C-alpha positions in Angstrom: 1.9 3.7 12.5 1.7 6.0 15.5 3.0 8.9 13.4 0.5 8.3 10.7 -2.4 8.2 13.1 -1.2 11.4 14.7 -0.9 13.0 11.3 -4.4 12.0 10.4 -5.8 13.6 13.5 -4.1 16.8 12.7 -5.3 16.7 9.1 -8.8 16.2 10.4 -8.5 19.3 12.5 -7.1 21.2 9.5 -10.0 20.1 7.3 -12.5 21.1 10.1 -10.9 24.5 10.0 -11.3 24.7 6.3 -14.9 23.7 6.6 -15.6 26.2 9.2 -13.7 29.0 7.5 -15.1 28.6 4.0 -18.2 27.9 2.0 -16.7 25.1 -0.1 -18.1 21.6 -0.3 -16.1 18.6 1.0 -14.9 17.8 -2.6 -13.8 21.4 -3.1 -11.9 21.9 0.1 -10.2 18.4 0.1 -8.0 19.4 -2.9 -6.6 22.6 -1.4 -5.6 20.7 1.7 -4.0 17.9 -0.3 -2.2 20.7 -2.3 -0.6 21.9 0.9 0.3 18.3 1.9 1.9 18.0 -1.5 3.9 21.1 -0.9 5.1 19.9 2.5 6.0 16.4 1.2 7.7 17.8 -2.0 9.8 20.0 0.3 10.9 17.1 2.4 12.0 15.1 -0.7 13.6 18.2 -2.1 15.8 18.6 1.0 16.8 14.9 0.9 17.9 15.1 -2.8 19.6 18.5 -2.2 21.7 16.9 0.5 22.7 14.1 -1.9 23.7 16.6 -4.6 25.7 18.7 -2.1 27.8 15.7 -1.0 30.0 15.7 -4.0 29.4 19.3 -5.1 32.3 21.1 -6.8 33.8 24.0 -4.9 34.4 27.5 -6.2 36.2 30.2 -4.2 35.8 28.0 -1.1 32.0 27.6 -1.6 30.0 24.8 -3.0 28.5 25.7 -6.4 24.7 26.5 -6.1 22.2 23.8 -6.7 20.2 24.1 -10.0 17.1 22.7 -11.4 19.1 20.5 -13.8 20.8 18.8 -10.9 17.4 17.6 -9.6 16.3 16.6 -13.1 19.3 14.3 -13.4 18.1 12.5 -10.2 14.5 12.3 -11.4 13.5 14.7 -8.6 11.2 17.7 -8.5 13.1 21.0 -8.2 11.5 23.7 -6.0 12.3 27.4 -6.5 12.8 29.2 -3.2 9.3 30.8 -3.3 7.7 27.4 -3.6 9.6 25.8 -0.7 7.5 25.1 2.3 9.9 26.6 4.8 9.7 29.9 2.8 5.9 30.0 3.1 5.9 29.0 6.7 8.2 31.9 7.7 6.5 34.7 5.7 5.7 37.9 7.7 2.1 38.3 8.8 1.8 41.6 6.8 2.0 40.2 3.2 1.0 43.6 1.8 3.9 45.3 3.5 6.4 42.7 2.3 6.3 43.9 -1.3 6.3 40.4 -2.7 5.8 39.9 -6.5 4.5 36.8 -8.3 6.3 35.0 -11.1 4.3 37.3 -13.5 5.6 40.5 -11.8 2.3 41.2 -10.0 2.4 42.5 -6.4 0.9 40.0 -4.0 -1.3 41.2 -1.2 -2.4 38.0 0.6 -0.9 34.7 1.7 -3.4 33.0 -0.6 -1.8 34.7 -3.6 1.6 33.6 -2.4 0.6 30.0 -2.1 -1.1 30.2 -5.6 2.2 31.6 -6.9 4.1 28.7 -5.3 1.8 26.2 -7.1 2.3 28.0 -10.4 6.1 28.0 -10.0 6.1 24.2 -9.4 3.9 23.7 -12.5 6.6 25.5 -14.4 9.1 22.8 -13.3 7.0 19.9 -14.5 5.0 19.7 -17.7 2.8 16.9 -16.4 1.6 19.2 -13.5 0.5 22.0 -15.8 -3.0 23.0 -14.7 -3.1 20.2 -12.1 -2.2 21.9 -8.8 -4.9 23.7 -6.8 -4.7 27.5 -7.1 -7.8 28.7 -5.2 -6.1 29.6 -1.9 -7.4 33.2 -2.1 -10.7 31.7 -1.0 -9.3 31.4 2.5 -8.2 34.0 5.0 -4.5 34.6 5.7 -5.0 33.5 9.3 -6.6 30.2 8.3 -3.9 29.4 5.7 -1.1 30.2 8.1 -2.6 27.9 10.7 -2.9 25.0 8.2 0.7 25.5 7.0 1.7 25.3 10.6 -0.3 22.1 11.2 1.2 20.4 8.2 4.8 21.3 9.3 4.9 17.8 10.8 7.9 15.5 11.0 5.6 12.5 10.5 5.4 13.4 6.8 9.1 12.8 6.5 8.9 9.4 8.1 5.8 7.9 6.4 7.2 7.6 2.8 5.5 5.6 0.1 2.1 6.7 -1.3 1.5 9.4 1.3 -0.8 11.5 -0.9 -2.9 8.4 -1.7 -3.0 7.4 1.9 -4.1 10.8 3.1 -6.5 11.2 0.2 -8.3 8.0 1.2 -8.5 9.3 4.8 -10.3 12.4 3.5 -12.6 10.3 1.4 -13.5 8.2 4.3 -14.1 11.2 6.6 -15.7 13.8 4.3 -16.7 12.4 1.0 -18.1 8.9 1.5 -20.1 9.4 -1.6 -16.8 9.2 -3.6 -15.2 6.6 -1.4 -18.0 4.1 -2.1 -18.5 5.1 -5.7 -18.3 2.0 -7.9 -16.2 0.2 -5.3 -13.3 2.6 -5.5 -10.8 2.5 -2.6 -7.2 3.1 -2.0 -4.7 0.2 -2.4 -2.8 -0.7 0.7 1.0 -0.2 0.4 1.8 -3.8 1.4 -0.5 -5.2 -1.4 1.1 -2.8 -3.9 4.6 -3.9 -2.8 3.7 -7.6 -3.1 2.5 -7.0 -6.7 5.6 -5.1 -7.6 7.9 -7.6 -5.9 6.4 -10.6 -7.8 6.3 -8.8 -11.2 9.8 -7.3 -10.8 9.4 -4.5 -13.3 12.7 -3.4 -14.9 12.0 -2.1 -18.3 9.4 -1.1 -20.9 5.8 -0.1 -20.6 3.8 -0.2 -17.4 0.1 0.5 -17.6 -2.5 0.8 -14.7 -6.0 1.1 -16.2 -7.5 2.1 -12.9 -4.6 4.1 -11.5 -6.2 6.1 -8.7 -3.6 8.1 -6.9 -0.7 6.3 -8.6 0.6 3.9 -5.9 1.6 1.2 -8.4 3.8 3.7 -10.3 5.4 4.9 -7.1 6.4 1.5 -5.8 7.5 0.4 -9.3 9.7 3.4 -9.6 11.2 2.6 -6.2 11.8 -1.0 -7.3 13.6 0.1 -10.5 15.7 2.7 -8.8 16.7 0.2 -6.1 18.2 -2.0 -9.0 20.5 0.9 -9.8 18.6 2.1 -12.8 16.7 5.3 -13.5 12.9 4.6 -13.5 12.1 7.3 -16.0 14.7 6.1 -18.4 14.0 2.4 -18.0 10.2 2.6 -18.0 7.2 4.4 -19.5 4.2 4.9 -17.2 0.7 5.1 -18.5 -2.6 5.4 -16.6 -6.3 5.7 -17.0 -8.6 7.0 -14.3 -12.3 7.8 -14.7 -12.4 10.2 -11.8 -10.5 13.4 -12.8 -10.0 14.3 -9.1 -8.0 11.0 -8.7 -6.0 11.6 -11.8 -4.9 15.0 -10.4 -3.7 13.3 -7.3 -1.9 10.7 -9.4 0.1 13.3 -11.3 0.9 15.1 -8.1 2.1 11.9 -6.4 4.2 11.0 -9.4 5.8 14.4 -9.6 6.8 14.5 -6.0 8.5 11.1 -6.5 10.3 12.4 -9.6 8.3 10.2 -12.0 6.8 11.2 -15.4 3.8 9.6 -16.9 0.8 10.0 -19.2 -2.6 9.8 -17.4 -5.9 10.0 -19.2 -9.0 10.9 -17.1 -12.7 11.6 -17.3 -14.7 9.9 -20.0 -11.5 9.2 -21.9 -10.1 7.5 -18.8 -13.0 5.1 -18.4 -11.3 1.8 -19.1 -14.6 0.0 -19.8 -15.2 1.9 -22.9 -11.8 3.2 -24.0 -8.2 2.1 -24.6 -7.1 5.7 -24.4 -3.4 5.0 -25.0 -3.9 2.3 -27.7 -1.9 -0.2 -25.6 -3.8 -3.4 -26.3 -1.2 -6.2 -26.7 1.7 -3.7 -26.1 2.4 -3.7 -22.4 5.3 -5.3 -20.5 3.6 -4.9 -17.2 0.0 -4.4 -16.0 -0.7 -3.4 -12.4 -4.1 -2.5 -11.0 -6.6 -2.4 -8.2 -9.8 -2.0 -10.1 -13.1 -1.3 -8.5 -14.7 -4.5 -7.5 -18.1 -5.9 -8.5 -19.1 -2.9 -10.7 -22.6 -3.3 -12.3 -24.6 -1.5 -15.0 -21.7 -1.4 -17.5 -23.1 -0.9 -21.0 -22.5 -4.1 -22.9 -22.7 -2.7 -26.4 -20.2 0.1 -25.7 -17.9 -2.5 -24.0 -18.1 -4.9 -26.9 -17.3 -2.1 -29.3 -14.2 -1.1 -27.2 -12.8 -4.7 -27.6 -10.0 -6.2 -25.5 -12.2 -9.3 -24.8 -10.2 -12.3 -25.9 -12.4 -14.7 -24.0 -15.8 -13.2 -24.8 -18.3 -11.1 -22.8 -19.3 -11.8 -19.1 -23.0 -12.3 -18.3 -25.4 -9.7 -19.7 -28.7 -8.6 -18.4 -30.6 -8.9 -21.7 -33.4 -6.5 -20.6 -31.1 -3.6 -19.8 -28.2 -4.7 -22.0 -25.9 -4.2 -19.1 -23.1 -6.3 -17.5 -24.1 -7.0 -13.9 -20.6 -7.7 -12.6 -17.5 -6.2 -14.4 -14.8 -8.3 -12.5 -14.1 -10.4 -15.6 -14.1 -7.4 -17.9 -11.1 -6.2 -15.9 -9.5 -9.6 -15.8 -9.9 -9.9 -19.6 -8.4 -6.5 -20.2 -5.4 -7.2 -18.0 -4.6 -10.3 -20.1 -5.3 -8.6 -23.4 -3.1 -5.6 -22.7 0.0 -7.8 -22.2 2.6 -8.4 -25.0 4.0 -11.8 -25.7 6.3 -11.7 -22.7 4.2 -9.4 -20.4 3.4 -9.9 -16.7 0.3 -8.6 -14.9 -0.5 -8.3 -11.2 -3.8 -7.0 -9.8 -6.1 -7.0 -6.8 -9.5 -8.6 -7.3 -12.6 -9.5 -5.2 -12.2 -12.9 -3.7 -15.5 -14.1 -5.2 -13.9 -13.8 -8.7 -11.7 -16.9 -8.2 -14.7 -19.2 -8.2 -17.6 -17.3 -9.7 -19.9 -19.3 -12.0 -21.8 -18.8 -15.3 -20.0 -16.9 -18.1 -17.3 -16.0 -15.5 -16.4 -19.6 -15.2 -16.2 -20.0 -19.0 -13.9 -17.0 -19.3 -11.8 -18.3 -16.4 -11.4 -21.8 -18.0 -10.2 -20.2 -21.3 -7.8 -17.9 -19.4 -6.3 -20.8 -17.4 -5.8 -22.9 -20.5 -3.6 -20.2 -22.0 -1.0 -21.1 -19.3 -0.6 -17.4 -18.5 -2.0 -17.6 -14.9 1.1 -17.7 -12.8 0.4 -17.2 -9.1 -2.8 -16.8 -7.0 -2.7 -15.3 -3.5 -5.5 -15.2 -1.0 -5.4 -12.1 1.3 -7.3 -11.9 4.6 -9.6 -9.3 6.0 -8.8 -5.8 7.1 -6.0 -5.0 4.6 -7.9 -2.2 3.1 -7.9 1.1 5.0 -11.6 1.7 4.8 -13.0 -1.8 3.9 -12.8 -5.1 5.8 -13.3 -7.3 2.8 -10.9 -10.1 1.8 -9.4 -10.1 -1.7 -7.1 -12.1 -4.0 -3.9 -11.1 -5.8 -3.7 -12.5 -9.4 -0.5 -12.8 -11.4 -0.2 -13.5 -15.1 3.1 -14.3 -17.0 2.9 -14.9 -20.7 6.5 -16.1 -20.7 6.7 -18.6 -17.9 9.7 -20.9 -18.0 9.4 -24.4 -19.4 9.4 -26.0 -16.0 6.2 -24.2 -14.8 4.4 -23.4 -18.0 1.6 -25.9 -17.2 1.5 -25.1 -13.5 0.1 -22.5 -11.1 1.3 -21.6 -7.7 -1.4 -21.1 -5.0 -0.6 -19.3 -1.8 -3.2 -18.9 1.0 -1.9 -16.0 3.1 -5.1 -15.3 4.9 -3.6 -16.2 8.3 -0.2 -14.6 7.6 -0.1 -10.9 8.5 0.8 -8.4 11.1 -1.9 -6.6 13.1 -1.5 -2.8 13.0 -4.6 -2.0 15.0 -8.1 -3.3 15.6 -9.2 -2.6 12.0 -6.0 -2.8 10.0 -3.6 -5.6 9.0 -0.6 -5.5 6.8 2.4 -7.4 5.6 5.7 -6.2 7.1 8.8 -5.9 4.9 10.1 -9.3 6.1 6.7 -11.0 5.5 6.7 -9.6 2.0 10.1 -11.0 1.4 9.0 -14.4 2.8 6.0 -14.6 0.5 8.2 -13.5 -2.4 10.6 -16.3 -1.5 7.9 -18.9 -2.1 7.4 -17.5 -5.6 11.2 -17.5 -6.2 11.4 -21.2 -5.3 8.4 -22.0 -7.5 10.2 -20.3 -10.4 13.5 -22.1 -9.6 15.3 -18.9 -8.5 17.0 -20.5 -5.6 19.8 -18.0 -5.5 17.4 -15.2 -4.5 16.1 -17.4 -1.7 19.6 -18.0 -0.5 20.3 -14.2 -0.6 17.3 -13.7 1.7 18.6 -16.3 4.2 21.9 -14.6 4.2 20.2 -11.2 4.8 18.4 -12.7 7.8 21.8 -14.1 9.1 23.6 -10.8 8.6 20.8 -9.0 10.4 20.6 -11.4 13.3 24.1 -12.6 13.5 25.6 -15.9 12.2 26.6 -17.2 15.6 23.3 -19.0 16.2 20.5 -20.8 14.3 17.3 -18.9 13.8 15.6 -21.1 16.5 18.5 -20.3 18.9 18.1 -16.6 18.2 14.4 -16.8 19.1 15.2 -18.5 22.4 17.9 -16.1 23.3 15.9 -13.0 22.4 12.8 -14.3 24.3 15.0 -14.6 27.4 16.3 -11.1 26.9 12.7 -9.8 26.8 11.8 -11.6 30.0 15.0 -10.3 31.7 14.4 -6.7 30.7 10.8 -6.9 31.8 11.8 -8.3 35.2 14.5 -5.7 35.5 12.1 -2.9 34.6 9.5 -4.1 37.1 12.1 -3.9 39.9 13.4 -0.5 38.6 9.8 1.0 38.7 9.4 -0.3 42.2 12.7 1.2 43.3 12.0 4.6 41.5 11.3 7.6 43.6 7.9 9.2 43.8 6.7 10.5 40.5 9.5 8.8 38.6 8.0 5.4 38.0 6.2 6.3 34.8 9.3 7.6 33.1 11.3 4.6 34.2 8.6 2.3 32.9 8.7 4.1 29.5 12.4 3.6 29.3 12.1 -0.1 29.9 9.2 -0.4 27.5 11.4 1.1 24.8 14.1 -1.4 25.6 11.7 -4.3 25.4 10.3 -3.0 22.0 13.8 -2.8 20.5 14.5 -6.4 21.4 11.0 -7.5 20.3 11.6 -6.0 16.8 14.7 -8.2 16.4 12.8 -11.2 17.9 10.1 -10.7 15.2 12.8 -10.8 12.5 14.1 -14.1 13.9 10.6 -15.5 14.0 10.1 -14.6 10.4 13.4 -16.2 9.5 12.4 -19.4 11.3 9.0 -19.3 9.7 10.6 -19.5 6.3 13.5 -21.8 7.1 11.5 -24.5 8.8 9.3 -24.8 5.7 11.9 -24.6 2.8 15.3 -25.2 4.5 18.2 -24.2 2.3 16.1 -23.7 -0.8 13.9 -26.5 -1.9 10.3 -25.8 -2.7 7.7 -28.1 -1.1 3.9 -27.9 -0.9 3.1 -26.7 2.6 -0.4 -27.6 3.8 -2.5 -24.5 4.6 0.0 -22.2 2.9 1.1 -23.1 -0.7 0.6 -25.7 -3.4 1.7 -26.0 -7.0 -1.1 -27.4 -9.2 -1.1 -28.6 -12.7 -3.5 -26.8 -15.1 -5.0 -29.9 -16.8 -5.3 -33.6 -16.2 -3.2 -34.2 -19.3 -0.4 -32.0 -17.9 -0.7 -33.8 -14.6 -0.3 -37.2 -16.1 0.5 -39.8 -13.4 1.6 -37.1 -10.9 -0.1 -37.0 -7.5 -2.6 -34.4 -6.5 -5.3 -32.6 -8.3 -5.3 -30.3 -11.3 -7.2 -27.1 -11.8 -9.4 -29.0 -14.3 -10.3 -31.4 -11.5 -11.4 -28.5 -9.4 -13.8 -27.1 -12.1 -11.3 -24.3 -13.0 -11.5 -22.7 -9.6 -8.6 -20.4 -8.8 -9.3 -20.2 -5.1 -6.0 -21.0 -3.2 -7.9 -22.6 -0.3 -9.2 -25.3 -2.6 -5.7 -26.5 -3.3 -3.5 -25.8 -0.3 -5.8 -27.4 2.2 -5.6 -26.8 6.0 -2.5 -26.7 8.1 -2.2 -29.5 10.6 -3.2 -28.5 14.1 -0.1 -28.7 16.3 -0.5 -30.4 19.7 0.1 -27.8 22.3 0.6 -30.4 25.1 -2.4 -29.1 27.1 -4.8 -31.6 28.6 -8.2 -30.4 27.5 -10.2 -31.7 30.6 -7.6 -30.3 33.0 -7.5 -26.9 31.4 -11.3 -26.7 31.4 -11.4 -27.5 35.1 -8.8 -24.7 35.7 -10.9 -22.2 33.7 -14.0 -23.1 35.6 -12.2 -22.6 38.9 -10.9 -19.2 37.6 -14.4 -18.2 36.6 -15.8 -19.0 40.1 -13.1 -16.9 41.7 -13.9 -14.0 39.3 -17.6 -14.3 40.0 -16.9 -14.1 43.8 -14.7 -11.1 43.4 -17.4 -9.4 41.2 -20.1 -10.0 43.9 -17.9 -8.5 46.6 -17.2 -5.5 44.3 -20.9 -5.0 43.6 -21.7 -5.1 47.3 -19.1 -2.5 48.0 -20.4 -0.2 45.3 -24.0 -0.5 46.6 -22.9 0.2 50.1 -20.9 3.3 49.0 -23.9 4.6 47.0 -26.2 4.2 50.0 -23.8 6.1 52.2 -23.8 8.9 49.6 -27.6 8.9 49.6 -27.9 7.8 46.0 
């Protein structure tokens, strides 16, 4: 996280330089900067894949055979000609005119802007889906300005961040410079951990994946990573389709996919407006739907929407005077269901209010639930979004649920399960994502996956102790290192204490990282043991859809709850654990501590006042 924050600050400085050095608007200068980030990130990935290729490279006359574009294509990676490699651009001479450089069209280039434009054109030649997408207006900037920005973006943090880097930085720019776009129709970037949760639950492995509100393409990137991790080639196993109303976003999506070696078809502009168009003719044909649509969109034209179809449960509420849909949440939900084929799965982010909204929404929700396709519902807490503090829900559909769960829905309330990144941002760590996924596995009867996760924990921590014993042992290690560090700082010579403290802080952090893994393992094991699903108050509950399906079973059905899909309505509240503290005794201690602090405060104020008088203030 530190690297990302540092990177963002430097990008802010670069954007400020662009703003000061050009007459472009925020929308216009954002794309050139993202183009340079794209170049830098593409180069980083290029070097990684090149190293893989060279590992087993055939030799000729004692030398490894040169790497070619076809080698990268075989690994679903983007090939970069020498003149499009970031290192080449970074090390160009100051005097471009005197360097006698020619473009791919044979024209002599006289400025760094022309050289960067040429690099973009060369990359477009390598990828059909990038044709006409990359920015090529770098001659608008001085050579000095471009050279400085290239230097700023030559940052190792870009190599470490991974994931949807262009989307993440894109959102940063929206938040800082183009809030008119960031707030437009509820559009905002999908956090990586939410995307990974969706991908992990859906487990995409084949067929057609469609994101009708694809933004910068994070769903495609994480799905590609998931498929590749299964030992398959994402481009061979899957076909990616997207729609995105904002053309700017669609450009970023194609750039993001290209740098990750993925190919896809993205429709944008009016054609990409999913309310009024099924641009790819995918209704009823998709194996997977993934999306983070804009929440609570209003003023959607009802007549155009009705004509566009994909509404198996009817229209949401309409303002008869203006003939507009006042909240489009259930338009999206209906579309996601309609796009699926008979065995399709969907996972999407939705405003929390949609799980229990009333009126026509409730009628649609009842019809949807009765199909049996609703699979899992997850409540997510505040501060998961990078620029918004609102809570949300994750919805999952499965039209081919197994016989054992066909009339059931799993509810997970994860609002109190997360890791704090900083004051305004929370996320799920990799282990927390695995734990949440493990609950889904047990619900589906996939016990072997749960056992594999337990084994992964044991291999990571060591099999000589139980998870609880690991926690106790590691906690003692932390205390011991902290005590040792305190003494070492005290014994350090003058001016050396800070460095010694830093060394011990790093040792403590390393042990705490392992301690956190042990705590996550214990969190999972104490609830589900060796692999038996149980309802956990405050966390998860399996509910029957109808009273008829419930029969004589205990508990409530979704029908009982008025077709609400709010997890909190089913899982209840976790029991409060007795911490062994006597309330009256602790309050007396706090009162005594407060009196001491007040006395210290009075003494401090008297001292400050005395000092100010002596200074004549």
